C-alpha positions in Angstrom: -3.8 22.0 -43.8 -3.6 21.2 -40.1 -1.3 18.4 -39.2 -2.9 15.9 -36.9 -0.6 13.2 -35.4 -1.5 9.8 -36.7 -2.3 8.5 -33.2 -4.9 11.2 -32.6 -6.3 10.7 -36.0 -6.6 6.9 -35.4 -8.3 7.6 -32.0 -10.8 9.9 -33.7 -11.6 7.5 -36.5 -12.0 4.7 -33.9 -14.4 6.9 -31.8 -16.5 7.7 -34.9 -16.7 4.1 -36.0 -17.6 3.1 -32.4 -20.4 5.7 -32.3 -21.8 4.6 -35.7 -21.7 1.0 -34.6 -23.6 1.7 -31.4 -26.2 3.8 -33.3 -26.7 1.0 -35.9 -27.0 -1.6 -33.2 -29.7 0.5 -31.3 -31.6 1.0 -34.6 -31.4 -2.7 -35.5 -32.6 -3.8 -32.0 -35.5 -1.4 -32.2 -36.4 -2.6 -35.7 -36.3 -6.2 -34.5 -38.5 -5.4 -31.5 -41.0 -3.6 -33.7 -41.1 -6.5 -36.2 -41.6 -9.0 -33.4 -44.4 -6.9 -31.9 -46.1 -6.5 -35.3 -45.7 -10.2 -35.9 -47.1 -11.2 -32.5 -50.0 -8.7 -32.8 -51.0 -9.8 -36.3 -54.2 -11.9 -36.3 -53.0 -14.2 -39.1 -50.8 -16.5 -37.0 
């Protein structure tokens, strides 16, 4: 078992959470754009 100081562990977890959050936000934005395009291009408006 490698001992990691709590500060570094906290920073690492923070970084991972930040990366995940950014990825989810990008995916969500792309999904919304795709849905909007599909909605706008659908003939049944």
